[in-house]
N, C-alpha and C positions, 0 to 999 in steps of 0.2 A: 743639793740637786740630785734628783733621782731620775732614772730612765728605765726603759723597758726594752732591752736588747732584742727580745723575741719580736716585739711589735715593729721594731725599726728595720727588720729585714736582715739580710746577710751583712756581716761586718765588712768594712771597706778600709782601704789605706787612704788617709787624708793628710795632706800637707798644709800646715798653717804657717803663713808667712806674715808676721806681725812684729813690729819692733817694740811695742809696749808690753812689758812682761806680764802685767796684771791682766790685760785683755787676752794675751796669748794663753795664759793659764786658764782663764774663764772658758775660752773656746775649747781648749783641750779637754777640760773636765766634762764639759757638756757632750762632746763627741765620744769620749771614752765611756760615758754613762750609757750609751747605746751600743757599746761593744766595738767601736771603731779603733783601728790602730793609727795613732797620730804621730807625725813627725813635725818638728818645729824648725823654723828659720827666722832670722831677724833682719835679713838684708836681701836685696835683689840677687846678688851673686850667690849667696848661700842657698837661697830658694831654688835657683836654677840647678845647682849642684844636687840638692836633695831630690828635686823632681827627676833628674836623670838617674839617680841611684835607686830610688824607691818606686818609681813609676806609679804615682798616686792615682786613685780612682776619682779623687776630687781635690781641688786646690781652694783653700780659703785664704784670701789675699787682702792685705791692707795696701792702699796706694801710696801713702806717704812714708817711704822707707829711707833710712839714713844715707844709702849709697845710690839712690835713684828713685825713679817713679815706677810704681807697680805696673803701670800700663806697659812699660818697656819689658817687664817680665812676661806679661801676657803675650805680647807680640812674639817674643823669642820662643815661648812655650808652644805657641800655635804653629811654629814651623815644623814641629815633630810630634805633638801630642794633641789628642782630642778630649782629654780629661776636662770635665766641666770646671769652670772657675767662678766661685762666688766671692764677689768683692765686698769687703767690709771697710767703710770709709766714713770719715766725718765730713767729707765733701758732699754737700747735699744738692748742689746746683745741677740743673738739667744738662748743661754742657759737659760737666764732668762725667755724669752717667753715660751720656752718648759716647764720649771719647773712650771710656772703658769697654762699653759694649761693642763699639765698632772695631776695637782692637782684638776682640775675641772672647771677652767675658760673657758668661751666661746669665749672671744675675748680679744685683747690686743691693746691698743692705746698708742703710745709713746708721751710723753710730749716734746715740746709744741704741742698743737693741737687746731684746730678751732672749734667753736660751730657747724658749718655746718656738719663736719664729725662726731662729737660726737652725734648729733641728728639723723643723717642718720643711724648710727650703732644702736642707741637706738631703732629707729623705726623698724629696721630689726629684732632685737632680740624679741621685743614685738610682732611683727607679727607672728614669728615662735611659740612663746609661746601660743598665742591666737589660732593658728591653731591646736596645739597639744591639748589644752584644749577642743577645739570643736570636737576633734576626738572621744571623749568618746561617746559611743552609748547612745542615749536618752532612749532606752529601752534595758535592758540587761537581757537575759534569761539563766538559767542553771537549769537542772532537771525540777522540777515543780515550780521553783521560778522565779518570774519576778520582776526586779527593774525598776520602772518608774522614771527616774531621774528628769524629768520636774515637776512631781507632788510630788516628794520625797515620793513615795509610794512603798511598797514591798508587794507582794502577794505570797501565796503558795497554789497551787492547786485551784486558784481562790479566796481564802480567804485572806483578808487583814491581814498582820502581824502587830502587834502593837510594833514597835521598839522604844526604847528610842532614843533621838537625838544622843547620843554617839554610840549606836549600829548601827544606820543608817550610821553615818560617818565612822565607822570602816568597815562596809561591803562595803561601797562605795569606800573607799581607797583600800581595798584588790582587789576588782573586777576591779578597774581602773588600777591596776598594776598586772593584771592576770599573774600567773606563775612566778612572781618575789617575792623573799623573802623580806619582809619588817621587818626590825629589830625592836626589842622592843623600842630602843631609837627613831627611826624614828616615830613610831606610837605614842609614848608618846608626842613627841614634836608637832606632827601634831594635836593631839586630845586635849592635856592638856597644852601644852606650856613648856618653858624651866624650870620652877620651879618644874616640876614633872619628869624630865628626868631620875631619878633613880627608880621611883615607878612602877616597872614591874608588881606588883600584880594588878594594875589598869587594865592593858590590859588583864591579865589572867582571872579576874572576868568577865569582859564584854564579852570576847570571849566565856567563858563558857555559859553565858546567851544567846548570839547570836546563838551558836550551838544548844541549846535546841529548838530554834525557827526555825532554818533553816534546820538542819540535820535530816534525818530519824532515825539515831542512833548516838546521840551526842558522845557516848563513842568510836565510830569508824567513825570519820568524813570522808566524801567523798570529800568535797569542801574546808572547812576551815582547813588547815593542819598546824600542829606544826612543825617548824624546831628547834629541840631541842637546847636550849642554844643560839639561834639566834633571832627567831621571828616567823612569820606566813606567810603562802602563800595560795592564792586562786588557786586551781588546775582546769584548764579548761578541762583537759582530764579525769575528774572523771566520766563522764557519757557517 
């Protein structure tokens, strides 16, 4: 099997969750031929752990896993990650495809499949993800606050704000998903990883500190809003 890493675009982190060792090896070799970094798992539980540890750019997933259904992995993954999921499955029925896609999968490839089609679909999903990531504005303004993403610098009324790394990442996440509610769980997994998925006070403390630096009246925030019992939202219509 040969590949052309230059033609494939930038290398990506890919998680392959497949319990059949031969298929897992076939997929890994195909992906590595295009320069991608591949992590492997053979169960739902291990797949979720590896996804949390490595934050893949793409997940390649079998549905029939020894400790559960791959659809359950997709549903759990979708609570905190937007990484595209390409399903590989021997289940060819339309109902199975719909079930996986409704759960949050992006694509469905029926076994057996060739490396050419696998890599073509992989390239398509990674291109779309890259375009989406590049869509974030390099400079984001709201009120008297400016976020310069290239310099990782935030100013308010022209004065540099001294944000901690966590505060900067929290603000960046919220503004990158403007007007969308980000759940406590999503924020915890993005900022601290799966071992802190229940530590909601982490977000509360850092949000309080961030509001004191960003908001004119932190007790009545205009931009960084609380969605009670759910999470937080950056409101673009505040000003």
